N, C-alpha and C positions, 0 to 999 in steps of 0.2 A: 427339343425339350428334354428328351431322355438322355441318360448317360450311363456309364458303367455301374454307378451306384443304383440308379433306377432299375437297370436290367437285373441287378442282383436281387433287388426287392421282389421283382416279379418271379424270378426263379424260386425264391424262398416261399412265396405264397403258393405257387404251383406244387412244389415238392412237399410242403407242409400239408396241403390238403390231401394229396395222394397217400402220404404216410398215415395221416389220421384216419382216412377212410379204410385203409388196410387193417388198422388196429380196431376198428369199430366192432363192438359186440353187442348183442341184445341183452339189455339189463332186465327185461321183463316186459309184460304186455303194456301197451300204452294205456294211459288213463282215458276214460271215455271223452273227457272234454278236450283232450289233446289230439284226438284221432283226426286224420285227414281223409277227405275223399280221395280214393286212390288216383283217379284220373287227374284231378286238380293238383294233388300233391306232386305228382311226377311232372306235370306241366310247369308248375312254379319252380321246381328244382331245375328244370332245363333252362328256364328264363334266367335264374340266378347264375347258372353255369355260363350261359351265353354272355351275360354281363361281365362276369369275372374274366372270361377269355378276351372280351373286348378290351378290358383294362390291360391285360398282359400284352396284347398285340399293339395297343396304342403306345405303350412304353417301348416295346421292341422296335416299332417303326420310328419312334422318336430317337432312339439310340442310333439308328442308322440314318438319321436326318431325312427320313421319308415321311414322317408324320410330324404334326405341329401342335398337338394338344394331348396332355396326359393327366389332367385332373380326373382321377378315377372314382369309381363307385364301390370299390372293394370294402366290405364291411357293412355296406348299406343295402345289401341285396334283399333284405327283408321288405323293402318297398315294393317288391313284386306282389306281395299280398295286398298292398294298398290298391294296386292296379286291378287285382282280381275282385276286390270288394267294391270298387266303383264300376260305373258303366262306361262303355267306350264313347258315349255321347255326353259324359260329364266333362266339361272343359277343365283341363289340367294345366297348371303353371308350375313346372317342376323345378326342383333343386338341381344343381349341376352334378350331384351324385345320384341321379335318378336313372341310371342305366338299366337296372332290372325292371323298374316301373315301365320304362319305355319299351323294352323288349316284350314284356307281358301284355301291355296294352295293344301294341301293334300286331302281335301274333294272333290276336282274336279277329283280325280283319283280313279277308282274302286279298291277295295281291301285294301285301306289304312285306318287305324284307328288312326288319329292323337292324339286323347285324350288318348288312351291306350299307344301309343308310347311315349308321353311326360311323362306319369305317370311311365312307366317302367324306364325311365331315372331318375325320381325323387327318386325312391327307389333303384337305382343302380342295377337293375335286369339284369342278363346275357342275358335275352331274348330281351332286348332293341334292336330294329332292326337297329339302326345306330351305337351307340358306344359300344354295347355289355356290358353295365353296367360300363363303365369306366368314364362317366361324363354325366350330363344332358345337352344335346345339342339339338338344332333345326337342324335336318339334315335328308335328305331322298334322296336316289339315284333316285327312280322313279319320285320324285317331283322336281328334279334338285336343291335341297337345299344342299349346301356344308356346313358341320358343322363348327361352330365356338364355342369357349368356352366364357370365360368372356373377350371379346375383348375390348381393348382400342385402336382402330384404326389399330391394327396390320394386319388386313385382307385387308385393302384398297390397298396396293401394289399388292397383289395377284389378287384383283378384276380388277385393271387396266391392269394387265398382261393378264388376261383372256379376257377382252374386246378387247385388241390388237390381241390376238391369234385367236379369233373366225374368224375374217375377214382374218387374215393371213393364217389360215388353209384352208379356202375356196379357196384362190388364189393359194395355194401350192398343193391343191388336197389331203390334209391330212385327213384321217379318223378321224372324230370328233364327240364327243357326243352331240354337240350343233348345231342347224340349222344355216345356213349361215346368217340369219337375226335376230338371237337372240340378246337380250339386257341383259347385266349384271345388276342386282340390288344389291346394297350394302348399308346396313343401319348401323347407328352408332349414338351415342348420342352427345349432344351439348358439353359436357365436352371433349369427345374424339376428337371433331373437332379442339381442341386446340393443340392436340398432334402433334409433328413434323412429325410423320408418316402420319397422315391425311393431313397435310398441303403439305407435299412432294408428296403424291399420287395425290391429286387434281392438284397440279402444273404440275406433269408429264402428267396427262391426258390432260390438256389444252395445254401443250407444244406439245404433239404428235398431237393433233387435229389441232393446228395452222400450223403444218408442213404438214398437209394433210393426216396424218395417221388415219384411221378409229378408233374411240374410243367410241363404243356404250355402254354407261354406265349411269345408273341413281343412283346418290348418294342420299340417303335418310337420312337426318339429323333429327332425332327424338328429338326435343328440348323440354325437360320438365323443363328447367331452373335450373337444379341442377347437380352437379358432387359430388355425395354422400352428403356432407354437405356444399359444396361451391357453391354459387349461380352464375349463368351466367347472365350477364347484358341482359335485355330484347331485346335489338336491336343488340346484339353482332354478332350473326350468319349472319344476313342480312348485317351488316357493313363489316364483314370479307369476305363474299363470294358473296354477291349480286352484287357488281359493277365490278366483275372480267371479263375482256374481254376474249372472247372465251369460257365462261362457261354460259350456259343458266340457269338462276336462277328463280325458281318458288316457291311460298310460299302458304301454305295451313293451314287451321285450322284442326288439327288432331282430334279435338273433334266434328267436324261437318262433318258427313259421306258424304253427297252429295258434299260438298266442296272439301274434300280431294280426293274423287273418281274422280271427274272431273279433278282436277289438276294433279293427278297421270296419268290419261289417256292421258292428254296433254304431260306429261313428257315422257312417253314411246313412244308416236307417234313421237315426235321430235327425240329422240335417235334412234328409229328404222328406221325412214325415212332418216335422215341425217347422222347417224353414228357419232354422236358427244356427248360429255359429258353433262349431265343435273344435276343440283343440286336442289333437291326437299327439301325445308325447311318445315318440318311438325311440327307445334307447338302443343305440347301435355302437359299433366300434369303427375305427378308421384303420385300415390295413394298407401298408405301403407308403405311408406319409401323406402329406397334403397334396403333393403333385410330383411329377417325375423328377424334378430337380431338388426336391426337399429331402434332406438327410435328417430324419426324425431322431436318430440316435444322438444328435447334438443337443436335444432338449428333453428326451424321454429316457428313462432307465431301461435296461434290458428286461427287467422283471415286468415292467409296465407293458412293454411291447409284446412280451410273451403272453401276458394275461389276455390281451386283445386277440392274439392269434388263437388262443384256446377257445374264444367265443366266436370264431369265424361262423357267420350265418350259414354258409354252405355245409359246414360240418353239422351244425344244428339241424338243418333240414334233412340231411342224410340220416342222422340219428333217429329223427321222428319217423321217417319212412321205413327204416329198418325195424324199429320197435313196433311199428304198426303192421309189420310183415307185408308191406306193400312192395318192397324191393330188397334185394340183398346188396351188401357192399360191392360185390363184383359187378352186379348189374349197374349200380350207380356209377362206378368207376368207368365202365364201358361207355355209358352215356356221356360222362364228363369228357372222356378222351375223344369220342366221336364229335362232340360239339366243338372241342378245341381244334380238331383237325379242320373242320368246316370253316371256323372263324379264321384260322391261319391262312387257309387257301384263299378266302375272299380278301383278306388283308393283302396278300401278295399280288392279287389281281388288281386291286383298286389303285395301287401305287402308280400304275401306268395311265390312269385317267387324266384327261386334260384339266388344267387349272386356269383360272381367270388370268388373263395376261395383258389386258388393256384397262386403262382408267375408265373408259366408257362402260366396259362390261361390269366393272366393280360397282360403279355408282348408279347404274341403270335403275335400281328399285327406289332410289332416294327421292327423286323428284319426277314422278310420272307426269307427263304433260300432254293433255289432249285439249288444246285451246279451243278448238271448234266445238267439242262436246261441252266444255265449260261455258262457252258463249251461249250455246243452246239452253243449257240449264239456267243461266242467268236470265235469259229471256222468259223462261217458264216461271221464275220466281220474282219477276219484276212486279212493281206495285199493282195491286188489284183494286177492284171496286171497294174493297174494305178499307181503303186508305181514309175515307171520310170518318168511318167509325174509329179508326186508330187515332186520327187527328183529334177527335173529340176527347180522347183520354187525357191528352196533355194540354187541353184548353187552348187550342189554336183555332183560327177561323175554319169553319166547316166548308172548305173549298177543295177542289180536286188536287190542287197543287199549292198548298200553303207554304209560305216562307218560314223556315224553321231554323232554330239554333242547331248546333252540332248534336247536342244531347237529345233534342226532340227528334232529329232525323234518325238517330240510332234507335230510339224508342219505337218510332213508327215502322222502321225497317224490321226490327225484331218482331213487332206485332204482325206484320205482313207475312214474315217467314213462318211464324207459328200458325197463322191462319191457313196457309197453303199446305203445310206438311205436318202430319202428326208425329213424325219422328224427331222433330226439333225439341231439345230440352234446354232450358236456361236455368242455371243454378249458381250458387256461391254464397258468400257471407252477406246477409242483409239485402239480397236482391228481390225477395218476394214481398213480404208484408211491408217493409219499409220502402221498397222500390229503389234500393241502392242509396249509397251515401249522397250521391248527387242527383237522385231522382231519375236516372237514366232508364231504369226498368219499372218506373211507376205505372201502376194500373195493369201490368201484364198478368200478375197472379190472379187478380180479381176476374179478368176476362177469360183466361185460359185454364185456370185451375191449378191447385197445388201439386198435381202430378206432373205438370209440365214446366212450372216455374216454382222453384222451391229453394228454401234456405238450407245451408249446410253447416257443418261444424266449422269452428274457427281453426281451420287446419288446411293449409294450401296443398299439402300432399294428398289429403283425402279428396279435396275438390278436384284436383287433376286426375287422381286415381279413379274417381267416379266417372270422369269423362272418358278415360281410357277403357274402362270396363263397359260403359254404355255404348261406346263406339263398336266394340266387338259384338254387342248384342243387337246391332242394327239401327241404333240411334245416330243422329248427327248432333252431338252435344256442343253447347255454347257456354262453357263455364266462365265465370268472372273471377279474376283475382283483384281484390279491392284496391291495391296500390302496387305500382311497379316494384318498389323495394321489397314487397312481400313475396314476389315470385322467386326470389333467391332462396327462400326457405325450402323450396321444392323444385329447384331448377332441374334436378336429375329426373324428375318425372317427365319433363319435356325432352331433355337431352338423352338420358339413358334408357327411357322406356318408349315415349311417343315416337321420337325420331328414328329409333333403331328397329322398331318392329317390322316394318316393310323391308328394311335392309337385311335383317337376319332371317327373314322368311321369304326372300326373293319376291315380295309382293303378294304372297299367299295369304297373309294376314295384314289388315290395315286398321288404323285407328283414326278415322276422319274426325277432326275437331277444330273449332275456332275458339281460341282462348282470348277473351276480352280482358284487357288490363288498363285500368285508369293510371295514367302516368305522366311523366315529364314534369316540368317545373312551372314557375310563374304564378302560383296561387298567391293571392294577396291576403294578408292578415291571417295566414294559416300555414302550418307546415313544419319546416325542418326537414331533415334528410329523409325521413320515412315517407312523408306525404308529398315531397317534392324531390323526385329522383330522376336524374337525367342520364342514367347508364343503360345502354342497350347492348353492350358488347357481348354479354353472356347469352343473349338470344340470337344475335346476328351471325355467330360463328357455328351454329348447330346445323350440320348438313341436312338439306332437304326442307328445313322449316321456313315457311313464308312469314315475313314480318311486314305488316302494313301499318301506316300512320296517316290517318286522315287529318285534314286541317279545317274543313268547312262542311256544312250540312250536305251539300250535293255530293262531294266525293266520299263522305262518310258512308252514305247509303250505298253508293256504287261499289266501293271497296269491300264493304261488309257482305254484299250479295255475291261478289266474286269469290271471296274467301269461303263462303258457305257452299257455293257451287263447286269450287275446287276440292273441298273436303268430300262432298258427296260423289263427285265424278271420279276424282283421282286419288281419293283417300288422303289428301294433304293435311298436314298439321299446320295450322295458321295461327299466328299471334297478331292480334288486332290492338294496337296501342292507341288509346284515346287520350288526347291532350286535355288534362283536367281544366287548365286555365282557359281553354276555348269552348268548353261545354256550353256555357250560357252567354258567350260573346255575341253581341248584336252588331256592333259597329266596327268598320275598318278605320274610319275617321269619325270624329265626334258627331253623334246623332245622325249618321247617314244610313244606318241599318244595312250597310253593304255586306256585312258578314252573315246575314241571313240568306237562305237559299232554299228552294224546294228540294225534297229528297229525290234526286235525279234517278231516272231509270236507265241512264246510259251505262253501257258495259265498259268497264275499265279492266282490260286484261292484266294479269300478273306481269309486272315488269314494264308497265307503261307509265311514263311521267305525264305531268300536266304543265303546260306552259302558259303563263300570263304575259301578254304583250309580245311584240315581235321586235324588240330592240336589237340594234346592230352594233352597239358599242361595248356592251357589257352583259354577261350572263351571271345572274346570281342563282346558285343552286342551293336549295334549302328543303325543309320539310317541317311539319308540325307547327309549333309556335313561331318558327322562323318565317313562315309564309306571310302572315300579315305584317310582321316587322319588316321583311324585305320589300313588300309591296309599298309600304309607307316610305322606305328609303328610296325605292325606285321612283316614286313620284317626285321627290326632292331632286333626284338626279336628272329626271326628265325635264324639270323646270330649268335646269342649268344647261339643257341642250344635250344631255348624255342619254342616248336611247338605250334603255335598260330592259332586258327581259328577265322574268323570274320563273324558275323551274321548280315546281313542287315534285320532289322525287316520288312521293306517295308510297312506293315499295322500297324498303331498306334491305330486304333480302327476298329474292334476288334484286340487285340494283337494276334500274331501267337503262342498261348500258347503251342501247341504240339511240334512245332519245337524248341521253346525257351527252353523247359524243356529237350528235347533230347540233344541239344547242351550243356546245362549246365552239364548234367550228364556225357557227353563224356569226360569232362576235370576235373570236380569237382571244378573249379575256374572260376568265372564269373566277368568280369569288364564291367560295363555299361558306354559307352562313349556317353553322352547325351548333345547335343548342346542347349537344352532348359534350363530354369532356374532351380535352385536347388529346389525351392519351387513350387509345382504344375507341375513339369517336368515329362517327360516320364519315367525316371528311377524309380520313386516312384512306378509306376504301375508294372514295370518289376520285381522289388524286391518283391513286394507283391505277384505277380503271382508265382514266384519261391518258396517263403515261403509257400504259400497256397498249392502248389503241393508237399510239403514235402522235398524240396531240402535241403540237409544238408551240402553242400559244402561251400566254401568261396565266399562271394559276396562283391563287392566294387563298388562304383559309382564315376564318375567324371563328372562335369556338368559346365555349364556357371553360372555366379554369378546371384544373385537376384538383377538385375539392368536393367534399360533401357540402350540401346546401344548408346554411345556417338559418336560424329563425329570424323573422322580422326583416327590416330594411337591409340588413347586412347581406341578404341573399343577392341583392342587386350587384354587389361587388364581385361576385364570382360567376354570374350568369351572362350569357350572350345578350347584348343590348343593341338597340337600333343605332345608338351613337357609335358603337364599335363597328357595326356593319357599314355605316356611312363612311367612317374614317378609313376602313380597310379598302372600300371601293375607290375612294379618292386617291389613296396611296397607289393602288393598282393602276389607276388611270394616269397618274402623273408622269 
């Protein structure tokens, strides 16, 4: 990452501080309100120095091709005061310029070595105690620091979800890693404050607080005036966030340690006492460019760069300590040099540490799999005696195993999960009072209360962020996204936040969750491309995420329980796609009620397919709406003497490879009936899986068109049809 220019920047910063410190003189006694406690003042100065030297060494190692990350914290070292104002058990979701915060927070706990920990991340060492060599992140389980990578506001929804869940867990009696009076601290930059994710998260926090929902969070906007090369207007953050009703706005000079410390203490006192959101605007400078390879002289004037150097927070802290007669310039210089020597020595030591060198070691935290433990958990949460009561909610016969529609099966399964475990939360747009657009969650709020089944804002990022935060607080959240097309508004909350947390913390932090999404196509008399969406590609390529698609009442219950068990046992992130058109389907053929089924208590492991019939001539591989369509085609083919088996994949990620290959080999002919689009559809992965396994039989696919889905009967022209499946099967057999 580093180069000669970057190394030059680091030399300038070091030389400039030394020269400024040598010229420092006492201008007079410090004002009473600016005086520092001597012990704390020196401690914070040392944390700031350690952070600065970490930056210098990160760039030095980068220039030598021994380090791999050099986005520094220089100029932002005032955030050490934020760490001092908070408690070590206040969960922190830090900005990537939070070096001094990290050092100060960790040094308060015995046994932690923040300098070594950061440098292990810089050199991508497997011994890095948070990410295991996968990324340089500020994170520590003992210090309650939840790791973030190069965040551009994507962590704010999680932060507000955690702030909500801390108090919620206390009221629900849920075992929680955080004290009941903890305050979430979440930091980000001024450029990130313009991102829709930040705007939405702050809005959600204020909205919740206005409704009386506790929201103990301190947003720390570290405003250095730049978004890489794009300047932020000097008064923009104050204008955007200062006058906001319901949001306590405080401003501090991040280059003036006594000022930012006092203001941060006020911020945490307000948030802790009143359980309300606080916005701490900390004005900082950015020293040394955006990153090691950034040449800021290409877009900043020399005078502008010099003005920031003059506001160096290390110089500001040194001046405050000298004016308060806590230390002399010579003493501070000696501390600075001593810390620099120690940091450099550790840096030179860690370059010899072992790095991850196999794919297996890299991906190990992505998909933890304890199938026997998951099976045991599924058995524990299988239907209980309460199923009669649950069945009564949806007006089905009061029998132990009523035949249900897919929607009814999901409803009774959710009711049973809520009955068994008080850590289950169900929430989303319209899921509570209305019971969902399609009635899938009908009656659950009335039975289990508004604390466990509740409505949210119309904002998918907030819904998923609430789940991410609730998972950290000990819940197993089951959020609902109202339609598949809507998840794309917030896909990064699954991709960039949910899926990466275990990866970048080597499994030390998890966010178990099951995201229910009503999706796919074939709704009659309703829709268009938002309410009939058949694209799953954006979900299926996220590492570690489980994607399940039920097709009938029995496997809907079984797959949902497996997802919840995998979330609880292995911390898995599961996406449960519910085919809207099959929600209330009763018949496979006219008036036969064959698509009704009991809510099965059978365990369906992740990656296990379901096979209908044992035909030896043709295998049709499908899922979702394709299952009943393929079964109807199979009957027609069977009547022609063509013995056809139908395989319901059930799991689209990971694919049921073993079952898929076995079914293909049983017939030698495979037709994939894929209701997703031809490009980026499921069939592509199925074909690749068979070819990779050495299958040498015949393969053909039939899919929906590469098109958005239009309104009305025109939808039939672009969607997979039974006629198309039948024609493709006959072609394959001819």
